[in-house]
DRENKE-973031 format. One record per atom (N, C-alpha, C): atom name; x, y, z; residue number from 1. Coordinates in steps of 0.1 Angstrom, whole numbers, plus 5000, padded with zeros to 4 digits. Layout:
residues N
  atom    xx    yy    zz  seq
    CA     X     Y     Z  NUM
...
END
This chain:
residues 222
  atom    xx    yy    zz  seq
     N  5008  4988  5000    1
    CA  5000  5000  5000    1
     C  5009  5013  5000    1
     N  5019  5012  5008    2
    CA  5028  5024  5009    2
     C  5035  5026  4995    2
     N  5040  5016  4989    3
    CA  5046  5017  4976    3
     C  5036  5023  4966    3
     N  5024  5018  4966    4
    CA  5014  5023  4956    4
     C  5011  5037  4959    4
     N  5010  5042  4971    5
    CA  5008  5056  4974    5
     C  5019  5064  4969    5
     N  5031  5060  4972    6
    CA  5042  5069  4967    6
     C  5044  5068  4952    6
     N  5041  5057  4946    7
    CA  5042  5056  4932    7
     C  5031  5066  4926    7
     N  5020  5066  4931    8
    CA  5009  5075  4927    8
     C  5013  5090  4928    8
     N  5019  5093  4940    9
    CA  5024  5107  4942    9
     C  5035  5111  4932    9
     N  5044  5101  4930   10
    CA  5055  5104  4920   10
     C  5050  5106  4906   10
     N  5040  5097  4902   11
    CA  5035  5099  4888   11
     C  5028  5112  4887   11
     N  5021  5116  4897   12
    CA  5014  5130  4896   12
     C  5025  5141  4895   12
     N  5035  5140  4903   13
    CA  5046  5150  4902   13
     C  5053  5149  4888   13
     N  5055  5137  4882   14
    CA  5060  5136  4869   14
     C  5051  5142  4858   14
     N  5038  5140  4860   15
    CA  5029  5147  4851   15
     C  5030  5162  4852   15
     N  5031  5167  4864   16
    CA  5031  5181  4866   16
     C  5044  5188  4860   16
     N  5055  5182  4862   17
    CA  5068  5188  4857   17
     C  5069  5187  4842   17
     N  5063  5176  4836   18
    CA  5063  5175  4822   18
     C  5054  5186  4816   18
     N  5042  5188  4822   19
    CA  5033  5198  4818   19
     C  5039  5212  4819   19
     N  5047  5214  4830   20
    CA  5053  5227  4831   20
     C  5064  5229  4821   20
     N  5071  5218  4818   21
    CA  5082  5219  4807   21
     C  5075  5222  4794   21
     N  5065  5215  4790   22
    CA  5058  5217  4777   22
     C  5052  5231  4776   22
     N  5046  5236  4787   23
    CA  5041  5249  4786   23
     C  5051  5260  4785   23
     N  5062  5258  4793   24
    CA  5073  5267  4792   24
     C  5079  5267  4778   24
     N  5080  5256  4772   25
    CA  5086  5255  4758   25
     C  5077  5262  4748   25
     N  5064  5261  4750   26
    CA  5054  5267  4741   26
     C  5049  5281  4746   26
     N  5056  5286  4756   27
    CA  5053  5299  4762   27
     C  5038  5300  4765   27
     N  5033  5290  4773   28
    CA  5019  5291  4778   28
     C  5020  5290  4793   28
     N  5013  5299  4799   29
    CA  5013  5300  4814   29
     C  5006  5288  4820   29
     N  5010  5284  4832   30
    CA  5003  5273  4839   30
     C  4990  5278  4844   30
     N  4988  5291  4845   31
    CA  4976  5296  4852   31
     C  4965  5300  4843   31
     N  4967  5301  4830   32
    CA  4957  5307  4821   32
     C  4947  5297  4816   32
     N  4950  5284  4816   33
    CA  4941  5274  4810   33
     C  4944  5261  4816   33
     N  4933  5253  4819   34
    CA  4935  5240  4824   34
     C  4941  5231  4813   34
     N  4944  5218  4817   35
    CA  4951  5209  4807   35
     C  4942  5207  4795   35
     N  4949  5207  4783   36
    CA  4942  5205  4771   36
     C  4950  5196  4761   36
     N  4944  5191  4751   37
    CA  4950  5184  4741   37
     C  4959  5193  4732   37
     N  4972  5190  4730   38
    CA  4980  5198  4722   38
     C  4978  5197  4707   38
     N  4968  5188  4703   39
    CA  4965  5188  4689   39
     C  4952  5195  4686   39
     N  4941  5192  4693   40
    CA  4928  5199  4690   40
     C  4925  5210  4700   40
     N  4933  5211  4711   41
    CA  4932  5222  4721   41
     C  4920  5222  4729   41
     N  4913  5211  4729   42
    CA  4901  5210  4738   42
     C  4905  5207  4752   42
     N  4898  5213  4762   43
    CA  4901  5210  4776   43
     C  4898  5195  4779   43
     N  4907  5189  4787   44
    CA  4906  5175  4790   44
     C  4897  5173  4802   44
     N  4889  5162  4801   45
    CA  4881  5158  4813   45
     C  4890  5152  4824   45
     N  4885  5152  4836   46
    CA  4893  5147  4847   46
     C  4898  5132  4845   46
     N  4889  5124  4838   47
    CA  4893  5110  4836   47
     C  4905  5109  4827   47
     N  4907  5120  4819   48
    CA  4919  5120  4810   48
     C  4931  5125  4816   48
     N  4931  5129  4829   49
    CA  4942  5134  4836   49
     C  4949  5125  4846   49
     N  4944  5113  4846   50
    CA  4949  5103  4856   50
     C  4963  5098  4850   50
     N  4974  5100  4857   51
    CA  4987  5096  4852   51
     C  4987  5081  4848   51
     N  4993  5078  4837   52
    CA  4996  5065  4832   52
     C  4983  5058  4828   52
     N  4973  5057  4837   53
    CA  4961  5050  4835   53
     C  4953  5056  4823   53
     N  4952  5069  4823   54
    CA  4945  5075  4812   54
     C  4951  5072  4798   54
     N  4964  5072  4798   55
    CA  4971  5069  4785   55
     C  4968  5055  4781   55
     N  4967  5045  4790   56
    CA  4965  5031  4787   56
     C  4950  5030  4783   56
     N  4941  5036  4790   57
    CA  4927  5034  4787   57
     C  4923  5040  4773   57
     N  4930  5051  4770   58
    CA  4927  5058  4757   58
     C  4936  5053  4746   58
     N  4944  5043  4749   59
    CA  4953  5036  4740   59
     C  4962  5047  4733   59
     N  4966  5056  4741   60
    CA  4976  5066  4736   60
     C  4970  5076  4726   60
     N  4957  5078  4727   61
    CA  4951  5087  4717   61
     C  4942  5097  4725   61
     N  4940  5109  4719   62
    CA  4931  5119  4725   62
     C  4917  5114  4724   62
     N  4909  5116  4735   63
    CA  4895  5111  4734   63
     C  4886  5120  4725   63
     N  4891  5131  4720   64
    CA  4883  5140  4711   64
     C  4888  5138  4697   64
     N  4900  5141  4694   65
    CA  4905  5141  4680   65
     C  4911  5128  4676   65
     N  4914  5119  4685   66
    CA  4920  5106  4683   66
     C  4934  5107  4678   66
     N  4940  5118  4678   67
    CA  4955  5119  4675   67
     C  4963  5113  4686   67
     N  4975  5109  4682   68
    CA  4984  5102  4692   68
     C  4988  5112  4703   68
     N  4989  5107  4715   69
    CA  4994  5115  4727   69
     C  5009  5112  4728   69
     N  5016  5122  4731   70
    CA  5031  5120  4733   70
     C  5033  5110  4744   70
     N  5042  5100  4742   71
    CA  5045  5090  4752   71
     C  5055  5095  4762   71
     N  5061  5107  4759   72
    CA  5071  5112  4768   72
     C  5065  5116  4782   72
     N  5053  5121  4782   73
    CA  5047  5125  4794   73
     C  5044  5112  4803   73
     N  5040  5102  4797   74
    CA  5037  5089  4804   74
     C  5050  5083  4809   74
     N  5061  5084  4801   75
    CA  5074  5079  4806   75
     C  5079  5087  4818   75
     N  5077  5100  4818   76
    CA  5080  5109  4829   76
     C  5072  5105  4841   76
     N  5059  5103  4840   77
    CA  5051  5098  4851   77
     C  5056  5085  4857   77
     N  5059  5076  4848   78
    CA  5064  5063  4852   78
     C  5077  5063  4859   78
     N  5086  5071  4854   79
    CA  5100  5073  4860   79
     C  5099  5079  4874   79
     N  5091  5090  4875   80
    CA  5090  5097  4888   80
     C  5082  5088  4898   80
     N  5072  5080  4893   81
    CA  5065  5071  4902   81
     C  5075  5060  4908   81
     N  5083  5055  4899   82
    CA  5093  5045  4904   82
     C  5103  5051  4913   82
     N  5107  5064  4910   83
    CA  5117  5071  4919   83
     C  5111  5072  4933   83
     N  5099  5077  4934   84
    CA  5093  5079  4947   84
     C  5091  5066  4955   84
     N  5088  5055  4947   85
    CA  5086  5042  4954   85
     C  5100  5037  4959   85
     N  5110  5039  4951   86
    CA  5124  5034  4955   86
     C  5129  5042  4967   86
     N  5125  5055  4968   87
    CA  5130  5063  4980   87
     C  5124  5058  4993   87
     N  5114  5051  4993   88
    CA  5108  5046  5005   88
     C  5117  5036  5012   88
     N  5127  5030  5004   89
    CA  5137  5021  5009   89
     C  5150  5027  5014   89
     N  5151  5041  5012   90
    CA  5163  5048  5016   90
     C  5164  5049  5031   90
     N  5177  5048  5036   91
    CA  5180  5050  5050   91
     C  5179  5065  5054   91
     N  5179  5073  5044   92
    CA  5179  5088  5046   92
     C  5165  5092  5050   92
     N  5163  5104  5056   93
    CA  5150  5109  5059   93
     C  5141  5110  5047   93
     N  5129  5103  5047   94
    CA  5121  5102  5035   94
     C  5116  5116  5031   94
     N  5113  5125  5041   95
    CA  5108  5138  5037   95
     C  5118  5146  5029   95
     N  5131  5146  5034   96
    CA  5141  5153  5027   96
     C  5145  5147  5013   96
     N  5144  5133  5013   97
    CA  5146  5126  5000   97
     C  5136  5131  4990   97
     N  5123  5131  4993   98
    CA  5112  5135  4984   98
     C  5114  5150  4980   98
     N  5117  5159  4990   99
    CA  5119  5173  4987   99
     C  5130  5175  4977   99
     N  5142  5169  4980  100
    CA  5153  5171  4972  100
     C  5151  5166  4957  100
     N  5144  5154  4956  101
    CA  5142  5149  4943  101
     C  5132  5158  4935  101
     N  5122  5162  4942  102
    CA  5112  5172  4935  102
     C  5119  5184  4931  102
     N  5127  5190  4940  103
    CA  5135  5202  4937  103
     C  5144  5200  4926  103
     N  5153  5190  4926  104
    CA  5162  5188  4915  104
     C  5156  5184  4902  104
     N  5145  5177  4903  105
    CA  5138  5173  4890  105
     C  5132  5186  4883  105
     N  5128  5195  4892  106
    CA  5123  5208  4886  106
     C  5134  5216  4880  106
     N  5146  5216  4887  107
    CA  5158  5223  4882  107
     C  5162  5216  4869  107
     N  5161  5202  4868  108
    CA  5164  5195  4856  108
     C  5156  5200  4844  108
     N  5143  5201  4846  109
    CA  5134  5206  4835  109
     C  5139  5219  4830  109
     N  5141  5228  4839  110
    CA  5146  5242  4836  110
     C  5159  5241  4828  110
     N  5168  5233  4833  111
    CA  5182  5232  4827  111
     C  5181  5226  4813  111
     N  5172  5216  4811  112
    CA  5170  5210  4798  112
     C  5164  5220  4788  112
     N  5156  5229  4794  113
    CA  5148  5238  4785  113
     C  5157  5250  4782  113
     N  5164  5256  4791  114
    CA  5171  5269  4790  114
     C  5186  5269  4792  114
     N  5191  5257  4796  115
    CA  5205  5257  4800  115
     C  5208  5267  4811  115
     N  5198  5270  4819  116
    CA  5198  5279  4830  116
     C  5187  5276  4839  116
     N  5187  5280  4852  117
    CA  5177  5277  4862  117
     C  5173  5290  4869  117
     N  5161  5290  4875  118
    CA  5156  5302  4883  118
     C  5165  5303  4895  118
     N  5170  5315  4897  119
    CA  5178  5318  4909  119
     C  5170  5316  4922  119
     N  5158  5321  4921  120
    CA  5149  5320  4933  120
     C  5146  5305  4937  120
     N  5144  5297  4927  121
    CA  5142  5283  4929  121
     C  5155  5276  4935  121
     N  5166  5280  4929  122
    CA  5179  5274  4933  122
     C  5182  5277  4947  122
     N  5182  5290  4950  123
    CA  5186  5294  4964  123
     C  5175  5292  4974  123
     N  5163  5293  4970  124
    CA  5152  5290  4979  124
     C  5152  5275  4984  124
     N  5154  5266  4974  125
    CA  5155  5252  4977  125
     C  5167  5249  4986  125
     N  5178  5255  4983  126
    CA  5190  5253  4991  126
     C  5189  5257  5005  126
     N  5182  5269  5008  127
    CA  5180  5273  5021  127
     C  5171  5264  5029  127
     N  5160  5259  5022  128
    CA  5151  5250  5029  128
     C  5158  5237  5033  128
     N  5167  5232  5024  129
    CA  5174  5220  5028  129
     C  5184  5222  5039  129
     N  5191  5233  5039  130
    CA  5200  5236  5050  130
     C  5193  5238  5063  130
     N  5181  5245  5063  131
    CA  5173  5247  5075  131
     C  5168  5233  5080  131
     N  5164  5224  5071  132
    CA  5160  5211  5075  132
     C  5171  5204  5082  132
     N  5183  5204  5076  133
    CA  5194  5197  5082  133
     C  5198  5203  5096  133
     N  5196  5216  5097  134
    CA  5199  5222  5110  134
     C  5189  5218  5121  134
     N  5176  5218  5117  135
    CA  5166  5214  5126  135
     C  5167  5199  5131  135
     N  5173  5191  5122  136
    CA  5174  5177  5125  136
     C  5188  5174  5130  136
     N  5196  5184  5134  137
    CA  5209  5183  5139  137
     C  5219  5175  5130  137
     N  5217  5177  5117  138
    CA  5226  5171  5107  138
     C  5235  5181  5101  138
     N  5233  5194  5105  139
    CA  5241  5204  5099  139
     C  5252  5208  5109  139
     N  5265  5205  5106  140
    CA  5276  5207  5115  140
     C  5283  5220  5111  140
     N  5286  5229  5121  141
    CA  5293  5241  5118  141
     C  5306  5239  5112  141
     N  5313  5229  5116  142
    CA  5327  5227  5110  142
     C  5326  5223  5095  142
     N  5314  5220  5090  143
    CA  5313  5218  5076  143
     C  5315  5231  5068  143
     N  5312  5243  5074  144
    CA  5312  5255  5067  144
     C  5326  5259  5062  144
     N  5337  5256  5070  145
    CA  5350  5259  5066  145
     C  5354  5250  5054  145
     N  5351  5237  5055  146
    CA  5355  5228  5044  146
     C  5346  5231  5032  146
     N  5333  5235  5034  147
    CA  5325  5238  5023  147
     C  5330  5251  5015  147
     N  5336  5260  5023  148
    CA  5342  5272  5017  148
     C  5353  5268  5008  148
     N  5362  5259  5013  149
    CA  5373  5255  5005  149
     C  5369  5248  4992  149
     N  5359  5239  4994  150
    CA  5353  5232  4983  150
     C  5347  5241  4973  150
     N  5340  5252  4978  151
    CA  5334  5262  4969  151
     C  5345  5268  4960  151
     N  5356  5272  4966  152
    CA  5367  5279  4959  152
     C  5373  5269  4949  152
     N  5375  5257  4952  153
    CA  5381  5247  4943  153
     C  5371  5245  4931  153
     N  5358  5243  4934  154
    CA  5349  5240  4923  154
     C  5347  5253  4914  154
     N  5349  5265  4920  155
    CA  5348  5277  4913  155
     C  5358  5278  4901  155
     N  5369  5271  4903  156
    CA  5379  5270  4892  156
     C  5373  5264  4880  156
     N  5364  5254  4882  157
    CA  5358  5247  4871  157
     C  5347  5256  4864  157
     N  5341  5264  4873  158
    CA  5331  5274  4867  158
     C  5338  5284  4858  158
     N  5350  5289  4863  159
    CA  5358  5298  4855  159
     C  5362  5292  4842  159
     N  5366  5279  4842  160
    CA  5369  5272  4830  160
     C  5358  5268  4821  160
     N  5345  5271  4826  161
    CA  5333  5267  4819  161
     C  5330  5252  4818  161
     N  5336  5245  4828  162
    CA  5333  5231  4829  162
     C  5321  5228  4838  162
     N  5318  5238  4846  163
    CA  5306  5238  4855  163
     C  5299  5251  4853  163
     N  5285  5251  4856  164
    CA  5278  5263  4857  164
     C  5277  5267  4871  164
     N  5273  5279  4874  165
    CA  5271  5284  4888  165
     C  5261  5276  4895  165
     N  5250  5272  4888  166
    CA  5239  5265  4894  166
     C  5244  5251  4898  166
     N  5252  5245  4889  167
    CA  5258  5232  4892  167
     C  5267  5233  4904  167
     N  5274  5244  4906  168
    CA  5283  5245  4918  168
     C  5275  5246  4930  168
     N  5264  5253  4931  169
    CA  5255  5254  4943  169
     C  5250  5241  4946  169
     N  5245  5233  4936  170
    CA  5239  5220  4938  170
     C  5249  5210  4944  170
     N  5262  5211  4939  171
    CA  5272  5202  4944  171
     C  5275  5206  4959  171
     N  5275  5218  4962  172
    CA  5278  5222  4976  172
     C  5267  5217  4985  172
     N  5254  5218  4981  173
    CA  5243  5213  4989  173
     C  5244  5198  4990  173
     N  5249  5191  4980  174
    CA  5251  5176  4980  174
     C  5262  5173  4991  174
     N  5272  5182  4992  175
    CA  5282  5180  5002  175
     C  5276  5180  5016  175
     N  5267  5190  5019  176
    CA  5260  5191  5032  176
     C  5251  5179  5034  176
     N  5245  5173  5024  177
    CA  5236  5162  5025  177
     C  5244  5149  5028  177
     N  5255  5147  5021  178
    CA  5261  5134  5021  178
     C  5275  5133  5027  178
     N  5282  5145  5027  179
    CA  5296  5145  5031  179
     C  5306  5144  5019  179
     N  5318  5145  5022  180
    CA  5329  5146  5012  180
     C  5330  5134  5003  180
     N  5331  5122  5009  181
    CA  5333  5110  5001  181
     C  5322  5107  4991  181
     N  5310  5109  4996  182
    CA  5299  5106  4987  182
     C  5298  5117  4976  182
     N  5303  5129  4979  183
    CA  5303  5139  4969  183
     C  5313  5135  4958  183
     N  5324  5129  4962  184
    CA  5334  5124  4952  184
     C  5328  5114  4943  184
     N  5320  5105  4950  185
    CA  5313  5094  4942  185
     C  5303  5101  4932  185
     N  5296  5111  4937  186
    CA  5287  5118  4928  186
     C  5294  5124  4916  186
     N  5306  5131  4919  187
    CA  5313  5137  4908  187
     C  5318  5126  4898  187
     N  5321  5114  4903  188
    CA  5325  5103  4894  188
     C  5314  5099  4886  188
     N  5302  5097  4892  189
    CA  5290  5093  4884  189
     C  5286  5103  4874  189
     N  5286  5116  4878  190
    CA  5282  5127  4869  190
     C  5292  5128  4857  190
     N  5305  5128  4860  191
    CA  5315  5129  4849  191
     C  5315  5117  4839  191
     N  5314  5105  4845  192
    CA  5313  5093  4836  192
     C  5301  5093  4827  192
     N  5289  5095  4833  193
    CA  5277  5095  4825  193
     C  5277  5106  4815  193
     N  5282  5118  4819  194
    CA  5282  5129  4810  194
     C  5291  5127  4798  194
     N  5303  5121  4800  195
    CA  5312  5118  4789  195
     C  5306  5108  4780  195
     N  5299  5098  4785  196
    CA  5293  5087  4777  196
     C  5282  5094  4768  196
     N  5274  5102  4774  197
    CA  5263  5108  4766  197
     C  5269  5118  4756  197
     N  5279  5125  4759  198
    CA  5286  5134  4750  198
     C  5291  5126  4738  198
     N  5297  5115  4740  199
    CA  5302  5107  4729  199
     C  5290  5101  4721  199
     N  5280  5097  4727  200
    CA  5268  5092  4720  200
     C  5262  5103  4711  200
     N  5259  5114  4717  201
    CA  5253  5125  4710  201
     C  5262  5134  4702  201
     N  5275  5131  4703  202
    CA  5286  5138  4696  202
     C  5284  5153  4698  202
     N  5284  5157  4710  203
    CA  5283  5171  4714  203
     C  5293  5174  4725  203
     N  5297  5187  4727  204
    CA  5306  5190  4737  204
     C  5300  5198  4748  204
     N  5286  5200  4747  205
    CA  5279  5208  4757  205
     C  5266  5201  4761  205
     N  5265  5199  4774  206
    CA  5253  5193  4779  206
     C  5248  5200  4792  206
     N  5235  5200  4795  207
    CA  5231  5205  4808  207
     C  5235  5194  4818  207
     N  5241  5199  4829  208
    CA  5247  5190  4839  208
     C  5237  5186  4850  208
     N  5228  5194  4853  209
    CA  5219  5192  4864  209
     C  5211  5179  4863  209
     N  5207  5174  4851  210
    CA  5200  5161  4850  210
     C  5209  5150  4855  210
     N  5222  5151  4852  211
    CA  5232  5140  4857  211
     C  5234  5141  4872  211
     N  5234  5154  4877  212
    CA  5235  5155  4892  212
     C  5223  5150  4899  212
     N  5211  5152  4893  213
    CA  5199  5147  4899  213
     C  5199  5132  4900  213
     N  5203  5126  4889  214
    CA  5204  5111  4888  214
     C  5214  5106  4899  214
     N  5225  5113  4900  215
    CA  5235  5109  4910  215
     C  5230  5110  4924  215
     N  5223  5121  4927  216
    CA  5218  5123  4940  216
     C  5208  5112  4943  216
     N  5199  5108  4934  217
    CA  5190  5097  4936  217
     C  5197  5084  4939  217
     N  5208  5081  4932  218
    CA  5215  5069  4935  218
     C  5221  5069  4949  218
     N  5227  5081  4953  219
    CA  5232  5082  4966  219
     C  5222  5080  4977  219
     N  5210  5085  4975  220
    CA  5199  5083  4985  220
     C  5197  5068  4986  220
     N  5198  5060  4976  221
    CA  5195  5046  4976  221
     C  5206  5038  4983  221
     N  5219  5043  4982  222
    CA  5230  5035  4987  222
     C  5235  5040  5000  222
END
């Protein structure tokens, strides 16, 4: 029952962030119109908004115009549903796990779309995480000095344009969450997966936050 509940919550979140991504891409505000078919533009009924199930019931087609529905949205729902379910097995605090994954997945959408993220979202989420760690006595003052040194070192990569400023902030937050050795593991995961994708896509520039998000998810599980 617990797994089903968190899978449902995750699939709803996946549906929301994909919707946000699609609307941002097409310059449509989230507030001006309820969900609609991107082919015929008719507003969707509630039964057509159930993550994954609606896609299966309608056989991947709009209930009005019968045109195919993008499978990307359903994949996003499925992936986030599985992520939420897997996090229930983490030894880390479940609340902070879910918040961090929601936060970083939203940053991922923005990074994929614009190769940049909202500063308010970035720093707001960072402050919430640090406050949570402080309240749960997981924030150690002696981390500040080492975090400062780490910030200076990673800033060199920002200057060289190997990292973005948002990537830097996210890595520092990862340090507070997991500590130094797991941060090194995260850097290994991010750099390895990034190089592989660059070789496959034959490109020299990729948004890094999606890889950091995946790495953080793996760290929560191990």
